[in-house]
All heavy atoms as a GROMACS GRO file, in nm:
protein
  477
    1MET      N    1   0.087  -0.119   0.002
    1MET     CA    2   0.004  -0.001   0.005
    1MET      C    3   0.096   0.126   0.000
    1MET      O    4   0.199   0.119   0.040
    1MET     CB    5  -0.094   0.000   0.120
    1MET     CG    6  -0.030   0.029   0.251
    1MET     SD    7  -0.137   0.034   0.399
    1MET     CE    8  -0.033  -0.031   0.515
    2LYS      N    9   0.025   0.232  -0.053
    2LYS     CA   10   0.099   0.357  -0.057
    2LYS      C   11   0.053   0.447   0.050
    2LYS      O   12  -0.073   0.475   0.062
    2LYS     CB   13   0.090   0.419  -0.188
    2LYS     CG   14   0.168   0.338  -0.290
    2LYS     CD   15   0.167   0.418  -0.427
    2LYS     CE   16   0.242   0.333  -0.523
    2LYS     NZ   17   0.250   0.412  -0.666
    3VAL      N   18   0.135   0.514   0.138
    3VAL     CA   19   0.098   0.610   0.223
    3VAL      C   20   0.199   0.723   0.224
    3VAL      O   21   0.296   0.733   0.160
    3VAL     CB   22   0.104   0.552   0.383
    3VAL    CG1   23   0.004   0.427   0.385
    3VAL    CG2   24   0.248   0.511   0.416
    4ILE      N   25   0.163   0.841   0.283
    4ILE     CA   26   0.243   0.952   0.281
    4ILE      C   27   0.308   0.964   0.428
    4ILE      O   28   0.235   0.971   0.529
    4ILE     CB   29   0.158   1.070   0.256
    4ILE    CG1   30   0.097   1.071   0.123
    4ILE    CG2   31   0.255   1.205   0.254
    4ILE    CD1   32   0.184   1.050   0.000
    5VAL      N   33   0.430   0.968   0.446
    5VAL     CA   34   0.512   0.983   0.565
    5VAL      C   35   0.576   1.102   0.572
    5VAL      O   36   0.678   1.119   0.487
    5VAL     CB   37   0.600   0.860   0.592
    5VAL    CG1   38   0.665   0.872   0.717
    5VAL    CG2   39   0.514   0.721   0.595
    6ASN      N   40   0.552   1.189   0.651
    6ASN     CA   41   0.613   1.322   0.663
    6ASN      C   42   0.623   1.392   0.525
    6ASN      O   43   0.723   1.445   0.492
    6ASN     CB   44   0.752   1.310   0.724
    6ASN     CG   45   0.736   1.281   0.880
    6ASN    OD1   46   0.625   1.280   0.939
    6ASN    ND2   47   0.856   1.240   0.936
    7GLY      N   48   0.523   1.380   0.452
    7GLY     CA   49   0.512   1.445   0.319
    7GLY      C   50   0.572   1.373   0.206
    7GLY      O   51   0.573   1.419   0.094
    8GLU      N   52   0.635   1.247   0.230
    8GLU     CA   53   0.695   1.177   0.124
    8GLU      C   54   0.623   1.036   0.104
    8GLU      O   55   0.582   0.982   0.209
    8GLU     CB   56   0.833   1.132   0.155
    8GLU     CG   57   0.915   1.267   0.157
    8GLU     CD   58   1.073   1.233   0.194
    8GLU    OE1   59   1.103   1.123   0.183
    8GLU    OE2   60   1.144   1.318   0.222
    9ALA      N   61   0.590   1.002  -0.021
    9ALA     CA   62   0.512   0.880  -0.052
    9ALA      C   63   0.619   0.757  -0.018
    9ALA      O   64   0.735   0.766  -0.046
    9ALA     CB   65   0.485   0.870  -0.203
   10ARG      N   66   0.544   0.661   0.044
   10ARG     CA   67   0.627   0.534   0.083
   10ARG      C   68   0.532   0.418   0.052
   10ARG      O   69   0.411   0.420   0.076
   10ARG     CB   70   0.655   0.527   0.229
   10ARG     CG   71   0.771   0.625   0.269
   10ARG     CD   72   0.826   0.573   0.401
   10ARG     NE   73   0.914   0.677   0.448
   10ARG     CZ   74   0.980   0.667   0.566
   10ARG    NH1   75   0.964   0.555   0.638
   10ARG    NH2   76   1.062   0.753   0.618
   11GLU      N   77   0.596   0.315   0.012
   11GLU     CA   78   0.531   0.183  -0.002
   11GLU      C   79   0.548   0.106   0.125
   11GLU      O   80   0.660   0.081   0.157
   11GLU     CB   81   0.592   0.115  -0.126
   11GLU     CG   82   0.517  -0.015  -0.171
   11GLU     CD   83   0.385   0.015  -0.239
   11GLU    OE1   84   0.379   0.127  -0.310
   11GLU    OE2   85   0.291  -0.064  -0.231
   12LEU      N   86   0.434   0.056   0.174
   12LEU     CA   87   0.455  -0.021   0.299
   12LEU      C   88   0.367  -0.151   0.277
   12LEU      O   89   0.281  -0.158   0.195
   12LEU     CB   90   0.380   0.049   0.427
   12LEU     CG   91   0.455   0.182   0.463
   12LEU    CD1   92   0.370   0.254   0.572
   12LEU    CD2   93   0.594   0.159   0.509
   13PRO      N   94   0.393  -0.246   0.349
   13PRO     CA   95   0.323  -0.371   0.346
   13PRO      C   96   0.182  -0.370   0.403
   13PRO      O   97   0.172  -0.281   0.496
   13PRO     CB   98   0.403  -0.482   0.423
   13PRO     CG   99   0.483  -0.400   0.512
   13PRO     CD  100   0.508  -0.267   0.448
   14ASP      N  101   0.092  -0.439   0.363
   14ASP     CA  102  -0.045  -0.432   0.411
   14ASP      C  103  -0.041  -0.472   0.562
   14ASP      O  104   0.034  -0.557   0.596
   14ASP     CB  105  -0.133  -0.526   0.337
   14ASP     CG  106  -0.167  -0.490   0.196
   14ASP    OD1  107  -0.148  -0.362   0.165
   14ASP    OD2  108  -0.213  -0.567   0.109
   15GLY      N  109  -0.118  -0.406   0.637
   15GLY     CA  110  -0.117  -0.419   0.780
   15GLY      C  111  -0.021  -0.349   0.855
   15GLY      O  112  -0.012  -0.377   0.982
   16ALA      N  113   0.062  -0.274   0.805
   16ALA     CA  114   0.166  -0.198   0.871
   16ALA      C  115   0.097  -0.102   0.977
   16ALA      O  116  -0.017  -0.054   0.959
   16ALA     CB  117   0.246  -0.120   0.782
   17SER      N  118   0.164  -0.090   1.080
   17SER     CA  119   0.103  -0.010   1.198
   17SER      C  120   0.168   0.130   1.220
   17SER      O  121   0.291   0.152   1.160
   17SER     CB  122   0.118  -0.085   1.322
   17SER     OG  123   0.254  -0.098   1.367
   18VAL      N  124   0.116   0.209   1.287
   18VAL     CA  125   0.175   0.346   1.316
   18VAL      C  126   0.313   0.314   1.387
   18VAL      O  127   0.396   0.383   1.346
   18VAL     CB  128   0.079   0.424   1.405
   18VAL    CG1  129   0.164   0.553   1.465
   18VAL    CG2  130  -0.041   0.475   1.334
   19ALA      N  131   0.322   0.224   1.482
   19ALA     CA  132   0.441   0.186   1.549
   19ALA      C  133   0.558   0.153   1.441
   19ALA      O  134   0.671   0.204   1.467
   19ALA     CB  135   0.429   0.082   1.642
   20GLU      N  136   0.522   0.078   1.342
   20GLU     CA  137   0.626   0.046   1.244
   20GLU      C  138   0.683   0.169   1.178
   20GLU      O  139   0.805   0.175   1.152
   20GLU     CB  140   0.564  -0.058   1.146
   20GLU     CG  141   0.543  -0.188   1.212
   20GLU     CD  142   0.464  -0.286   1.114
   20GLU    OE1  143   0.534  -0.332   1.014
   20GLU    OE2  144   0.352  -0.309   1.132
   21VAL      N  145   0.603   0.256   1.131
   21VAL     CA  146   0.637   0.378   1.066
   21VAL      C  147   0.721   0.460   1.157
   21VAL      O  148   0.813   0.520   1.115
   21VAL     CB  149   0.513   0.461   1.001
   21VAL    CG1  150   0.545   0.586   0.954
   21VAL    CG2  151   0.441   0.371   0.910
   22VAL      N  152   0.676   0.481   1.280
   22VAL     CA  153   0.753   0.561   1.375
   22VAL      C  154   0.895   0.501   1.385
   22VAL      O  155   0.997   0.576   1.383
   22VAL     CB  156   0.682   0.569   1.513
   22VAL    CG1  157   0.770   0.639   1.616
   22VAL    CG2  158   0.551   0.650   1.496
   23ALA      N  159   0.902   0.382   1.405
   23ALA     CA  160   1.029   0.305   1.423
   23ALA      C  161   1.120   0.333   1.294
   23ALA      O  162   1.246   0.336   1.303
   23ALA     CB  163   1.021   0.164   1.456
   24SER      N  164   1.054   0.342   1.178
   24SER     CA  165   1.142   0.358   1.055
   24SER      C  166   1.184   0.504   1.039
   24SER      O  167   1.275   0.533   0.969
   24SER     CB  168   1.057   0.324   0.940
   24SER     OG  169   0.968   0.412   0.898
   25VAL      N  170   1.114   0.596   1.108
   25VAL     CA  171   1.156   0.737   1.100
   25VAL      C  172   1.261   0.769   1.203
   25VAL      O  173   1.346   0.853   1.175
   25VAL     CB  174   1.028   0.822   1.113
   25VAL    CG1  175   1.074   0.968   1.118
   25VAL    CG2  176   0.943   0.807   0.987
   26THR      N  177   1.250   0.726   1.321
   26THR     CA  178   1.336   0.762   1.434
   26THR      C  179   1.357   0.646   1.536
   26THR      O  180   1.257   0.559   1.559
   26THR     CB  181   1.288   0.884   1.509
   26THR    OG1  182   1.373   0.922   1.614
   26THR    CG2  183   1.150   0.864   1.576
   27ALA      N  184   1.473   0.649   1.596
   27ALA     CA  185   1.504   0.551   1.695
   27ALA      C  186   1.480   0.597   1.835
   27ALA      O  187   1.506   0.527   1.929
   27ALA     CB  188   1.652   0.495   1.673
   28VAL      N  189   1.447   0.736   1.837
   28VAL     CA  190   1.429   0.791   1.964
   28VAL      C  191   1.301   0.739   2.031
   28VAL      O  192   1.212   0.714   1.967
   28VAL     CB  193   1.415   0.948   1.952
   28VAL    CG1  194   1.377   1.009   2.066
   28VAL    CG2  195   1.530   0.998   1.873
   29ALA      N  196   1.322   0.710   2.161
   29ALA     CA  197   1.217   0.657   2.242
   29ALA      C  198   1.120   0.746   2.308
   29ALA      O  199   1.002   0.714   2.343
   29ALA     CB  200   1.266   0.553   2.344
   30THR      N  201   1.171   0.866   2.335
   30THR     CA  202   1.092   0.972   2.404
   30THR      C  203   1.082   1.088   2.322
   30THR      O  204   1.166   1.119   2.220
   30THR     CB  205   1.146   1.006   2.542
   30THR    OG1  206   1.278   1.057   2.519
   30THR    CG2  207   1.148   0.877   2.620
   31GLY      N  208   0.979   1.181   2.353
   31GLY     CA  209   0.967   1.305   2.280
   31GLY      C  210   0.917   1.286   2.133
   31GLY      O  211   0.951   1.365   2.049
   32VAL      N  212   0.845   1.186   2.109
   32VAL     CA  213   0.794   1.150   1.970
   32VAL      C  214   0.649   1.152   1.974
   32VAL      O  215   0.583   1.092   2.063
   32VAL     CB  216   0.839   1.014   1.926
   32VAL    CG1  217   0.795   0.978   1.790
   32VAL    CG2  218   0.990   1.003   1.926
   33ALA      N  219   0.576   1.214   1.880
   33ALA     CA  220   0.438   1.211   1.856
   33ALA      C  221   0.403   1.167   1.716
   33ALA      O  222   0.494   1.184   1.620
   33ALA     CB  223   0.383   1.348   1.877
   34ALA      N  224   0.287   1.114   1.689
   34ALA     CA  225   0.237   1.063   1.558
   34ALA      C  226   0.104   1.114   1.544
   34ALA      O  227   0.018   1.115   1.620
   34ALA     CB  228   0.251   0.916   1.553
   35ALA      N  229   0.074   1.155   1.414
   35ALA     CA  230  -0.057   1.201   1.367
   35ALA      C  231  -0.092   1.123   1.248
   35ALA      O  232  -0.021   1.112   1.159
   35ALA     CB  233  -0.060   1.344   1.351
   36LEU      N  234  -0.202   1.072   1.256
   36LEU     CA  235  -0.265   0.990   1.135
   36LEU      C  236  -0.387   1.070   1.073
   36LEU      O  237  -0.481   1.087   1.142
   36LEU     CB  238  -0.301   0.848   1.177
   36LEU     CG  239  -0.362   0.762   1.076
   36LEU    CD1  240  -0.267   0.740   0.956
   36LEU    CD2  241  -0.396   0.627   1.147
   37ASN      N  242  -0.366   1.115   0.952
   37ASN     CA  243  -0.466   1.181   0.886
   37ASN      C  244  -0.518   1.311   0.975
   37ASN      O  245  -0.636   1.330   0.992
   37ASN     CB  246  -0.590   1.100   0.850
   37ASN     CG  247  -0.551   0.992   0.754
   37ASN    OD1  248  -0.465   1.003   0.665
   37ASN    ND2  249  -0.607   0.876   0.772
   38ASP      N  250  -0.414   1.378   1.032
   38ASP     CA  251  -0.432   1.501   1.091
   38ASP      C  252  -0.488   1.481   1.241
   38ASP      O  253  -0.526   1.575   1.314
   38ASP     CB  254  -0.525   1.597   1.029
   38ASP     CG  255  -0.463   1.642   0.888
   38ASP    OD1  256  -0.333   1.657   0.888
   38ASP    OD2  257  -0.531   1.655   0.798
   39GLU      N  258  -0.490   1.350   1.300
   39GLU     CA  259  -0.538   1.327   1.432
   39GLU      C  260  -0.424   1.251   1.504
   39GLU      O  261  -0.375   1.164   1.457
   39GLU     CB  262  -0.660   1.232   1.428
   39GLU     CG  263  -0.784   1.278   1.350
   39GLU     CD  264  -0.857   1.388   1.438
   39GLU    OE1  265  -0.839   1.389   1.565
   39GLU    OE2  266  -0.924   1.469   1.370
   40VAL      N  267  -0.399   1.315   1.618
   40VAL     CA  268  -0.294   1.256   1.704
   40VAL      C  269  -0.340   1.107   1.748
   40VAL      O  270  -0.441   1.083   1.789
   40VAL     CB  271  -0.262   1.349   1.826
   40VAL    CG1  272  -0.164   1.280   1.918
   40VAL    CG2  273  -0.215   1.481   1.792
   41VAL      N  274  -0.238   1.022   1.742
   41VAL     CA  275  -0.260   0.884   1.789
   41VAL      C  276  -0.186   0.878   1.913
   41VAL      O  277  -0.054   0.888   1.918
   41VAL     CB  278  -0.206   0.791   1.674
   41VAL    CG1  279  -0.226   0.636   1.726
   41VAL    CG2  280  -0.270   0.806   1.540
   42ARG      N  281  -0.247   0.836   2.014
   42ARG     CA  282  -0.171   0.810   2.151
   42ARG      C  283  -0.072   0.689   2.132
   42ARG      O  284  -0.099   0.604   2.067
   42ARG     CB  285  -0.279   0.777   2.263
   42ARG     CG  286  -0.372   0.892   2.282
   42ARG     CD  287  -0.481   0.853   2.388
   42ARG     NE  288  -0.445   0.744   2.477
   42ARG     CZ  289  -0.507   0.714   2.586
   42ARG    NH1  290  -0.609   0.786   2.618
   42ARG    NH2  291  -0.464   0.606   2.646
   43ARG      N  292   0.037   0.710   2.202
   43ARG     CA  293   0.157   0.618   2.197
   43ARG      C  294   0.095   0.475   2.224
   43ARG      O  295   0.140   0.372   2.169
   43ARG     CB  296   0.252   0.662   2.293
   43ARG     CG  297   0.382   0.559   2.284
   43ARG     CD  298   0.494   0.602   2.385
   43ARG     NE  299   0.550   0.722   2.355
   43ARG     CZ  300   0.657   0.740   2.286
   43ARG    NH1  301   0.714   0.648   2.229
   43ARG    NH2  302   0.696   0.863   2.260
   44ALA      N  303   0.005   0.461   2.325
   44ALA     CA  304  -0.044   0.333   2.367
   44ALA      C  305  -0.126   0.263   2.263
   44ALA      O  306  -0.135   0.144   2.266
   44ALA     CB  307  -0.139   0.350   2.496
   45GLU      N  308  -0.161   0.336   2.149
   45GLU     CA  309  -0.238   0.281   2.041
   45GLU      C  310  -0.159   0.257   1.914
   45GLU      O  311  -0.208   0.216   1.819
   45GLU     CB  312  -0.354   0.381   2.015
   45GLU     CG  313  -0.451   0.392   2.129
   45GLU     CD  314  -0.546   0.498   2.119
   45GLU    OE1  315  -0.552   0.583   2.013
   45GLU    OE2  316  -0.641   0.514   2.214
   46TRP      N  317  -0.024   0.300   1.908
   46TRP     CA  318   0.055   0.281   1.792
   46TRP      C  319   0.046   0.148   1.738
   46TRP      O  320   0.037   0.119   1.618
   46TRP     CB  321   0.201   0.337   1.815
   46TRP     CG  322   0.204   0.484   1.834
   46TRP    CD1  323   0.113   0.584   1.830
   46TRP    CD2  324   0.333   0.558   1.859
   46TRP    NE1  325   0.168   0.702   1.861
   46TRP    CE2  326   0.300   0.694   1.874
   46TRP    CE3  327   0.461   0.515   1.873
   46TRP    CZ2  328   0.400   0.780   1.897
   46TRP    CZ3  329   0.558   0.600   1.908
   46TRP    CH2  330   0.531   0.736   1.914
   47GLU      N  331   0.076   0.050   1.828
   47GLU     CA  332   0.086  -0.088   1.774
   47GLU      C  333  -0.043  -0.140   1.720
   47GLU      O  334  -0.047  -0.224   1.618
   47GLU     CB  335   0.134  -0.185   1.893
   47GLU     CG  336   0.277  -0.171   1.926
   47GLU     CD  337   0.370  -0.234   1.836
   47GLU    OE1  338   0.332  -0.311   1.751
   47GLU    OE2  339   0.493  -0.189   1.840
   48ALA      N  340  -0.161  -0.103   1.774
   48ALA     CA  341  -0.279  -0.150   1.738
   48ALA      C  342  -0.358  -0.070   1.623
   48ALA      O  343  -0.467  -0.091   1.584
   48ALA     CB  344  -0.377  -0.150   1.857
   49THR      N  345  -0.285   0.036   1.576
   49THR     CA  346  -0.348   0.125   1.478
   49THR      C  347  -0.285   0.090   1.344
   49THR      O  348  -0.164   0.132   1.307
   49THR     CB  349  -0.321   0.284   1.513
   49THR    OG1  350  -0.366   0.305   1.654
   49THR    CG2  351  -0.389   0.372   1.417
   50PRO      N  352  -0.371   0.029   1.253
   50PRO     CA  353  -0.320  -0.018   1.128
   50PRO      C  354  -0.322   0.101   1.031
   50PRO      O  355  -0.410   0.196   1.042
   50PRO     CB  356  -0.414  -0.128   1.087
   50PRO     CG  357  -0.540  -0.094   1.154
   50PRO     CD  358  -0.498  -0.031   1.281
   51LEU      N  359  -0.242   0.106   0.925
   51LEU     CA  360  -0.251   0.204   0.831
   51LEU      C  361  -0.331   0.149   0.706
   51LEU      O  362  -0.336   0.025   0.686
   51LEU     CB  363  -0.108   0.247   0.779
   51LEU     CG  364  -0.022   0.305   0.886
   51LEU    CD1  365   0.118   0.329   0.837
   51LEU    CD2  366  -0.086   0.432   0.950
   52ARG      N  367  -0.377   0.245   0.630
   52ARG     CA  368  -0.459   0.200   0.511
   52ARG      C  369  -0.401   0.269   0.382
   52ARG      O  370  -0.328   0.379   0.407
   52ARG     CB  371  -0.610   0.233   0.531
   52ARG     CG  372  -0.681   0.152   0.632
   52ARG     CD  373  -0.828   0.188   0.649
   52ARG     NE  374  -0.885   0.114   0.733
   52ARG     CZ  375  -0.899   0.133   0.874
   52ARG    NH1  376  -0.838   0.258   0.916
   52ARG    NH2  377  -0.951   0.063   0.958
   53ASP      N  378  -0.435   0.219   0.262
   53ASP     CA  379  -0.384   0.285   0.160
   53ASP      C  380  -0.408   0.430   0.152
   53ASP      O  381  -0.534   0.475   0.186
   53ASP     CB  382  -0.431   0.212   0.029
   53ASP     CG  383  -0.362   0.250  -0.091
   53ASP    OD1  384  -0.242   0.245  -0.086
   53ASP    OD2  385  -0.430   0.279  -0.190
   54ALA      N  386  -0.329   0.520   0.112
   54ALA     CA  387  -0.342   0.659   0.099
   54ALA      C  388  -0.352   0.743   0.232
   54ALA      O  389  -0.383   0.865   0.232
   54ALA     CB  390  -0.483   0.704   0.015
   55ASP      N  391  -0.325   0.666   0.347
   55ASP     CA  392  -0.320   0.749   0.479
   55ASP      C  393  -0.192   0.838   0.472
   55ASP      O  394  -0.100   0.822   0.403
   55ASP     CB  395  -0.284   0.648   0.597
   55ASP     CG  396  -0.428   0.585   0.638
   55ASP    OD1  397  -0.538   0.641   0.605
   55ASP    OD2  398  -0.419   0.490   0.722
   56ARG      N  399  -0.213   0.948   0.554
   56ARG     CA  400  -0.110   1.046   0.584
   56ARG      C  401  -0.056   1.037   0.723
   56ARG      O  402  -0.153   1.048   0.808
   56ARG     CB  403  -0.159   1.179   0.550
   56ARG     CG  404  -0.191   1.201   0.409
   56ARG     CD  405  -0.249   1.348   0.380
   56ARG     NE  406  -0.306   1.408   0.488
   56ARG     CZ  407  -0.436   1.394   0.516
   56ARG    NH1  408  -0.518   1.307   0.459
   56ARG    NH2  409  -0.491   1.464   0.625
   57ILE      N  410   0.068   1.009   0.745
   57ILE     CA  411   0.112   1.002   0.882
   57ILE      C  412   0.231   1.106   0.904
   57ILE      O  413   0.320   1.101   0.806
   57ILE     CB  414   0.163   0.864   0.936
   57ILE    CG1  415   0.196   0.855   1.068
   57ILE    CG2  416   0.253   0.806   0.834
   57ILE    CD1  417   0.212   0.730   1.140
   58GLU      N  418   0.225   1.173   1.008
   58GLU     CA  419   0.338   1.270   1.036
   58GLU      C  420   0.398   1.220   1.163
   58GLU      O  421   0.328   1.201   1.269
   58GLU     CB  422   0.280   1.412   1.056
   58GLU     CG  423   0.223   1.485   0.931
   58GLU     CD  424   0.330   1.511   0.845
   58GLU    OE1  425   0.438   1.550   0.874
   58GLU    OE2  426   0.294   1.505   0.710
   59VAL      N  427   0.532   1.211   1.165
   59VAL     CA  428   0.605   1.164   1.294
   59VAL      C  429   0.679   1.290   1.334
   59VAL      O  430   0.767   1.346   1.253
   59VAL     CB  431   0.707   1.048   1.269
   59VAL    CG1  432   0.782   1.008   1.386
   59VAL    CG2  433   0.616   0.925   1.209
   60LEU      N  434   0.667   1.333   1.454
   60LEU     CA  435   0.726   1.460   1.509
   60LEU      C  436   0.821   1.423   1.618
   60LEU      O  437   0.777   1.345   1.702
   60LEU     CB  438   0.615   1.557   1.556
   60LEU     CG  439   0.520   1.579   1.448
   60LEU    CD1  440   0.386   1.664   1.506
   60LEU    CD2  441   0.556   1.663   1.328
   61THR      N  442   0.926   1.491   1.634
   61THR     CA  443   1.020   1.460   1.741
   61THR      C  444   1.050   1.600   1.815
   61THR      O  445   1.063   1.708   1.737
   61THR     CB  446   1.155   1.399   1.711
   61THR    OG1  447   1.207   1.474   1.592
   61THR    CG2  448   1.123   1.260   1.652
   62ALA      N  449   1.053   1.607   1.941
   62ALA     CA  450   1.087   1.725   2.023
   62ALA      C  451   1.234   1.749   1.999
   62ALA      O  452   1.321   1.671   2.001
   62ALA     CB  453   1.046   1.697   2.154
   63VAL      N  454   1.249   1.890   1.993
   63VAL     CA  455   1.397   1.932   1.972
   63VAL      C  456   1.423   2.038   2.074
   63VAL      O  457   1.334   2.134   2.089
   63VAL     CB  458   1.417   1.979   1.833
   63VAL    CG1  459   1.570   2.046   1.813
   63VAL    CG2  460   1.391   1.888   1.732
   64GLN      N  461   1.536   2.023   2.140
   64GLN     CA  462   1.567   2.135   2.244
   64GLN      C  463   1.686   2.221   2.173
   64GLN      O  464   1.759   2.173   2.095
   64GLN     CB  465   1.615   2.070   2.362
   64GLN     CG  466   1.518   1.991   2.442
   64GLN     CD  467   1.570   1.939   2.572
   64GLN    OE1  468   1.694   1.904   2.573
   64GLN    NE2  469   1.497   1.940   2.676
   65GLY      N  470   1.685   2.344   2.220
   65GLY     CA  471   1.773   2.431   2.167
   65GLY      C  472   1.773   2.554   2.244
   65GLY      O  473   1.677   2.587   2.323
   66GLY      N  474   1.861   2.656   2.215
   66GLY     CA  475   1.857   2.772   2.272
   66GLY      C  476   1.903   2.888   2.190
   66GLY      O  477   1.928   2.885   2.084
   0.00000   0.00000   0.00000
Protein backbone atom coordinates (compact mmCIF):
# COMPACT_ATOMS: atom_id res chain seq x y z
CA MET A 1 0.00 0.00 0.00
CA LYS A 2 1.07 3.59 -0.52
CA VAL A 3 1.03 6.09 2.33
CA ILE A 4 2.46 9.56 2.87
CA VAL A 5 5.02 9.75 5.69
CA ASN A 6 6.15 13.25 6.64
CA GLY A 7 5.13 14.49 3.20
CA GLU A 8 6.89 11.73 1.22
CA ALA A 9 5.24 8.79 -0.52
CA ARG A 10 6.24 5.36 0.81
CA GLU A 11 5.30 1.83 -0.07
CA LEU A 12 4.46 -0.24 3.01
CA PRO A 13 3.24 -3.81 3.47
CA ASP A 14 -0.47 -4.31 4.11
CA GLY A 15 -1.22 -4.25 7.81
CA ALA A 16 1.68 -1.95 8.74
CA SER A 17 1.05 -0.08 11.97
CA VAL A 18 1.76 3.43 13.18
CA ALA A 19 4.45 1.93 15.45
CA GLU A 20 6.29 0.46 12.46
CA VAL A 21 6.34 3.78 10.65
CA VAL A 22 7.52 5.65 13.74
CA ALA A 23 10.35 3.11 14.17
CA SER A 24 11.38 3.59 10.54
CA VAL A 25 11.59 7.36 10.99
CA THR A 26 13.35 7.62 14.35
CA ALA A 27 15.04 5.43 16.92
CA VAL A 28 14.31 7.97 19.65
CA ALA A 29 12.12 6.49 22.39
CA THR A 30 10.87 9.70 24.01
CA GLY A 31 9.65 13.03 22.75
CA VAL A 32 7.93 11.50 19.71
CA ALA A 33 4.38 12.11 18.53
CA ALA A 34 2.44 10.65 15.61
CA ALA A 35 -0.57 12.03 13.74
CA LEU A 36 -2.61 9.93 11.34
CA ASN A 37 -4.70 11.89 8.85
CA ASP A 38 -4.35 15.01 11.03
CA GLU A 39 -5.43 13.23 14.25
CA VAL A 40 -2.92 12.58 17.04
CA VAL A 41 -2.55 8.88 17.84
CA ARG A 42 -1.76 8.09 21.47
CA ARG A 43 1.47 6.17 21.96
CA ALA A 44 -0.43 3.34 23.68
CA GLU A 45 -2.39 2.86 20.44
CA TRP A 46 0.50 2.88 17.93
CA GLU A 47 0.89 -0.91 17.74
CA ALA A 48 -2.85 -1.48 17.35
CA THR A 49 -3.44 1.27 14.77
CA PRO A 50 -3.16 -0.13 11.25
CA LEU A 51 -2.50 2.06 8.24
CA ARG A 52 -4.60 2.01 5.09
CA ASP A 53 -3.79 2.87 1.51
CA ALA A 54 -3.47 6.66 0.99
CA ASP A 55 -3.19 7.44 4.74
CA ARG A 56 -1.07 10.42 5.77
CA ILE A 57 1.14 10.06 8.84
CA GLU A 58 3.34 12.70 10.42
CA VAL A 59 6.04 11.67 12.89
CA LEU A 60 7.26 14.55 15.04
CA THR A 61 10.18 14.68 17.46
CA ALA A 62 10.83 17.25 20.16
CA VAL A 63 13.97 19.31 19.71
CA GLN A 64 15.72 21.30 22.39
CA GLY A 65 17.85 24.28 21.72
CA GLY A 66 18.56 27.76 22.72
